[in-house]
TIKE-397930 format. One record per atom (N, C-alpha, C, O): residue number from 1; atom name; x, y, z. Coordinates in steps of 0.2 Angstrom, whole numbers, plus 5000, padded with zeros to 4 digits. Layout:
N
    i  at    px    py    pz
  NUM  CA     X     Y     Z
...
END
This chain:
100
    i  at    px    py    pz
    1   N  5190  4882  4867
    1  CA  5187  4888  4868
    1   C  5183  4891  4865
    1   O  5185  4892  4859
    2   N  5176  4893  4869
    2  CA  5170  4897  4867
    2   C  5171  4904  4866
    2   O  5174  4907  4870
    3   N  5169  4905  4861
    3  CA  5169  4913  4860
    3   C  5162  4917  4859
    3   O  5157  4913  4858
    4   N  5160  4922  4860
    4  CA  5152  4925  4859
    4   C  5150  4922  4854
    4   O  5153  4922  4849
    5   N  5145  4919  4855
    5  CA  5141  4916  4850
    5   C  5141  4909  4849
    5   O  5136  4905  4847
    6   N  5147  4906  4850
    6  CA  5149  4900  4850
    6   C  5149  4895  4855
    6   O  5153  4892  4857
    7   N  5142  4895  4857
    7  CA  5143  4893  4864
    7   C  5141  4883  4863
    7   O  5142  4880  4857
    8   N  5140  4880  4867
    8  CA  5138  4874  4867
    8   C  5131  4872  4863
    8   O  5130  4866  4860
    9   N  5126  4878  4865
    9  CA  5119  4876  4862
    9   C  5120  4879  4856
    9   O  5123  4884  4856
   10   N  5116  4878  4850
   10  CA  5116  4878  4844
   10   C  5111  4886  4844
   10   O  5114  4891  4843
   11   N  5106  4885  4845
   11  CA  5099  4889  4844
   11   C  5098  4890  4851
   11   O  5093  4886  4852
   12   N  5100  4894  4857
   12  CA  5096  4896  4862
   12   C  5091  4899  4863
   12   O  5088  4899  4869
   13   N  5089  4901  4858
   13  CA  5081  4904  4858
   13   C  5077  4900  4855
   13   O  5073  4903  4851
   14   N  5076  4894  4855
   14  CA  5072  4890  4852
   14   C  5065  4889  4856
   14   O  5064  4891  4862
   15   N  5060  4887  4853
   15  CA  5054  4887  4856
   15   C  5055  4884  4864
   15   O  5056  4888  4869
   16   N  5056  4877  4864
   16  CA  5057  4876  4871
   16   C  5061  4879  4877
   16   O  5061  4877  4882
   17   N  5065  4883  4876
   17  CA  5071  4885  4880
   17   C  5068  4892  4882
   17   O  5072  4894  4887
   18   N  5063  4894  4880
   18  CA  5061  4903  4883
   18   C  5053  4901  4884
   18   O  5050  4896  4883
   19   N  5050  4907  4887
   19  CA  5043  4907  4886
   19   C  5041  4910  4881
   19   O  5043  4915  4879
   20   N  5037  4905  4877
   20  CA  5034  4908  4872
   20   C  5027  4909  4871
   20   O  5024  4910  4865
   21   N  5024  4908  4877
   21  CA  5018  4911  4876
   21   C  5017  4918  4875
   21   O  5021  4922  4878
   22   N  5012  4920  4870
   22  CA  5011  4926  4868
   22   C  5004  4929  4871
   22   O  4999  4932  4868
   23   N  5005  4928  4877
   23  CA  4997  4933  4881
   23   C  4997  4930  4889
   23   O  5001  4927  4893
   24   N  4992  4933  4890
   24  CA  4991  4930  4900
   24   C  4988  4923  4900
   24   O  4984  4920  4896
   25   N  4991  4922  4904
   25  CA  4988  4914  4906
   25   C  4980  4914  4908
   25   O  4977  4919  4909
   26   N  4978  4908  4909
   26  CA  4971  4908  4911
   26   C  4968  4911  4917
   26   O  4963  4915  4916
   27   N  4973  4910  4923
   27  CA  4971  4913  4929
   27   C  4971  4921  4930
   27   O  4967  4923  4934
   28   N  4975  4924  4925
   28  CA  4975  4931  4925
   28   C  4970  4933  4921
   28   O  4969  4939  4922
   29   N  4967  4931  4917
   29  CA  4961  4932  4912
   29   C  4956  4930  4916
   29   O  4951  4934  4914
   30   N  4955  4927  4922
   30  CA  4949  4926  4926
   30   C  4948  4930  4928
   30   O  4942  4933  4927
   31   N  4954  4934  4932
   31  CA  4953  4939  4937
   31   C  4952  4947  4934
   31   O  4948  4951  4937
   32   N  4955  4946  4928
   32  CA  4954  4952  4925
   32   C  4947  4951  4923
   32   O  4944  4956  4923
   33   N  4943  4948  4921
   33  CA  4935  4947  4920
   33   C  4932  4948  4926
   33   O  4927  4951  4926
   34   N  4933  4947  4932
   34  CA  4930  4948  4938
   34   C  4931  4954  4939
   34   O  4926  4957  4940
   35   N  4936  4958  4938
   35  CA  4937  4964  4940
   35   C  4934  4971  4935
   35   O  4934  4977  4936
   36   N  4933  4968  4929
   36  CA  4929  4970  4924
   36   C  4922  4970  4926
   36   O  4919  4975  4927
   37   N  4919  4964  4927
   37  CA  4913  4964  4929
   37   C  4910  4967  4934
   37   O  4904  4968  4935
   38   N  4915  4968  4940
   38  CA  4913  4972  4946
   38   C  4914  4980  4945
   38   O  4910  4984  4948
   39   N  4918  4982  4941
   39  CA  4918  4988  4940
   39   C  4912  4990  4935
   39   O  4909  4996  4935
   40   N  4910  4985  4930
   40  CA  4905  4987  4926
   40   C  4897  4989  4929
   40   O  4893  4992  4926
   41   N  4897  4986  4935
   41  CA  4891  4988  4939
   41   C  4890  4995  4940
   41   O  4885  4997  4941
   42   N  4896  4999  4942
   42  CA  4898  5005  4943
   42   C  4897  5009  4937
   42   O  4894  5014  4937
   43   N  4901  5008  4932
   43  CA  4904  5012  4926
   43   C  4903  5009  4921
   43   O  4904  5003  4922
   44   N  4901  5011  4914
   44  CA  4901  5008  4909
   44   C  4901  5001  4907
   44   O  4905  4997  4905
   45   N  4894  5000  4911
   45  CA  4893  4992  4910
   45   C  4892  4990  4904
   45   O  4895  4985  4903
   46   N  4889  4993  4900
   46  CA  4888  4990  4893
   46   C  4894  4990  4889
   46   O  4894  4987  4884
   47   N  4901  4992  4891
   47  CA  4907  4989  4887
   47   C  4911  4985  4892
   47   O  4916  4981  4890
   48   N  4909  4986  4899
   48  CA  4914  4982  4904
   48   C  4909  4975  4903
   48   O  4913  4970  4903
   49   N  4905  4973  4903
   49  CA  4901  4968  4903
   49   C  4902  4963  4898
   49   O  4902  4957  4900
   50   N  4903  4965  4891
   50  CA  4906  4961  4888
   50   C  4914  4958  4887
   50   O  4916  4953  4884
   51   N  4916  4964  4890
   51  CA  4926  4962  4890
   51   C  4926  4957  4896
   51   O  4930  4952  4896
   52   N  4920  4958  4902
   52  CA  4921  4952  4907
   52   C  4919  4945  4903
   52   O  4922  4940  4905
   53   N  4914  4946  4899
   53  CA  4912  4939  4896
   53   C  4918  4935  4893
   53   O  4918  4929  4894
   54   N  4921  4938  4888
   54  CA  4926  4936  4884
   54   C  4930  4934  4889
   54   O  4932  4929  4890
   55   N  4933  4939  4894
   55  CA  4938  4935  4897
   55   C  4938  4930  4902
   55   O  4943  4927  4904
   56   N  4931  4929  4904
   56  CA  4930  4922  4906
   56   C  4930  4917  4902
   56   O  4933  4912  4904
   57   N  4927  4918  4896
   57  CA  4926  4913  4892
   57   C  4934  4910  4889
   57   O  4936  4904  4887
   58   N  4937  4915  4889
   58  CA  4944  4914  4887
   58   C  4949  4911  4892
   58   O  4954  4908  4891
   59   N  4946  4912  4898
   59  CA  4949  4909  4903
   59   C  4947  4901  4907
   59   O  4950  4898  4911
   60   N  4941  4900  4903
   60  CA  4938  4894  4904
   60   C  4941  4888  4898
   60   O  4939  4882  4898
   61   N  4945  4892  4893
   61  CA  4948  4887  4888
   61   C  4943  4886  4883
   61   O  4943  4880  4881
   62   N  4939  4892  4881
   62  CA  4935  4893  4876
   62   C  4929  4884  4876
   62   O  4928  4882  4870
   63   N  4928  4883  4880
   63  CA  4924  4877  4881
   63   C  4919  4876  4887
   63   O  4922  4877  4893
   64   N  4914  4873  4887
   64  CA  4910  4871  4893
   64   C  4911  4865  4897
   64   O  4908  4864  4902
   65   N  4915  4861  4893
   65  CA  4917  4855  4897
   65   C  4922  4855  4900
   65   O  4925  4861  4900
   66   N  4926  4850  4904
   66  CA  4931  4850  4909
   66   C  4930  4855  4914
   66   O  4925  4859  4916
   67   N  4936  4854  4918
   67  CA  4937  4859  4925
   67   C  4936  4865  4923
   67   O  4939  4867  4918
   68   N  4932  4869  4926
   68  CA  4932  4877  4926
   68   C  4936  4880  4933
   68   O  4935  4878  4938
   69   N  4940  4886  4931
   69  CA  4941  4889  4936
   69   C  4936  4894  4939
   69   O  4932  4896  4935
   70   N  4936  4896  4946
   70  CA  4931  4900  4949
   70   C  4931  4907  4947
   70   O  4925  4910  4945
   71   N  4936  4909  4946
   71  CA  4936  4917  4943
   71   C  4933  4918  4936
   71   O  4930  4923  4933
   72   N  4935  4912  4932
   72  CA  4933  4913  4925
   72   C  4924  4911  4925
   72   O  4921  4915  4922
   73   N  4921  4907  4929
   73  CA  4915  4906  4929
   73   C  4911  4912  4933
   73   O  4905  4913  4932
   74   N  4915  4915  4937
   74  CA  4911  4921  4941
   74   C  4912  4927  4936
   74   O  4908  4931  4935
   75   N  4917  4927  4932
   75  CA  4918  4933  4928
   75   C  4912  4933  4922
   75   O  4908  4937  4921
   76   N  4913  4927  4919
   76  CA  4907  4926  4916
   76   C  4900  4926  4917
   76   O  4897  4930  4914
   77   N  4897  4923  4922
   77  CA  4891  4926  4926
   77   C  4889  4931  4926
   77   O  4884  4933  4923
   78   N  4894  4936  4931
   78  CA  4894  4943  4932
   78   C  4893  4947  4925
   78   O  4889  4952  4925
   79   N  4896  4946  4921
   79  CA  4897  4949  4914
   79   C  4891  4949  4912
   79   O  4887  4954  4912
   80   N  4889  4943  4911
   80  CA  4881  4943  4907
   80   C  4877  4946  4912
   80   O  4872  4948  4910
   81   N  4877  4946  4918
   81  CA  4872  4950  4920
   81   C  4872  4958  4920
   81   O  4867  4961  4921
   82   N  4879  4960  4921
   82  CA  4881  4967  4919
   82   C  4878  4970  4913
   82   O  4876  4975  4913
   83   N  4880  4965  4908
   83  CA  4877  4968  4902
   83   C  4869  4968  4900
   83   O  4866  4972  4897
   84   N  4867  4963  4903
   84  CA  4860  4963  4903
   84   C  4856  4968  4906
   84   O  4851  4971  4904
   85   N  4860  4970  4913
   85  CA  4857  4975  4917
   85   C  4857  4982  4912
   85   O  4853  4986  4911
   86   N  4865  4982  4909
   86  CA  4865  4990  4906
   86   C  4861  4990  4900
   86   O  4859  4995  4897
   87   N  4858  4983  4896
   87  CA  4853  4985  4891
   87   C  4847  4987  4894
   87   O  4843  4991  4891
   88   N  4844  4983  4900
   88  CA  4837  4985  4902
   88   C  4838  4994  4904
   88   O  4833  4998  4903
   89   N  4844  4996  4908
   89  CA  4844  5002  4908
   89   C  4844  5007  4901
   89   O  4840  5012  4901
   90   N  4847  5005  4896
   90  CA  4847  5009  4891
   90   C  4840  5010  4887
   90   O  4837  5015  4885
   91   N  4837  5003  4888
   91  CA  4830  5002  4886
   91   C  4826  5006  4889
   91   O  4823  5010  4885
   92   N  4826  5007  4896
   92  CA  4822  5012  4899
   92   C  4823  5018  4899
   92   O  4818  5021  4900
   93   N  4830  5021  4897
   93  CA  4833  5028  4897
   93   C  4830  5031  4890
   93   O  4827  5036  4889
   94   N  4831  5026  4885
   94  CA  4827  5028  4879
   94   C  4820  5028  4879
   94   O  4818  5031  4874
   95   N  4816  5026  4883
   95  CA  4809  5025  4882
   95   C  4806  5033  4886
   95   O  4801  5036  4884
   96   N  4812  5034  4891
   96  CA  4809  5041  4893
   96   C  4809  5040  4900
   96   O  4810  5045  4904
   97   N  4807  5033  4904
   97  CA  4805  5032  4910
   97   C  4810  5032  4914
   97   O  4808  5034  4920
   98   N  4816  5030  4913
   98  CA  4822  5029  4917
   98   C  4821  5021  4920
   98   O  4816  5018  4919
   99   N  4826  5019  4925
   99  CA  4828  5013  4927
   99   C  4822  5012  4932
   99   O  4819  5006  4932
  100   N  4820  5016  4937
  100  CA  4815  5014  4942
  100   C  4809  5019  4941
  100   O  4804  5018  4945
END
């Protein structure tokens, strides 16, 4: 008869039996990147743009080769545009002329 802790499995919490991932999956990172990129167009583009780039890069698997998911690529491109626009806005604002 098996009592507490003396079941048929020796180590029930080994790597193969439980979810051993330590972080969000690629699809989630791509969606988070897209949300950060779109939000960065309205507020804090200098911060949310690079966050979107990093999330998109991690969602693509840190490589340009192979198949890419659409949200990851959109996050990467929009994050780059967002960061570039924020830097241009900051450069214009420090020169005293403004954006337009």
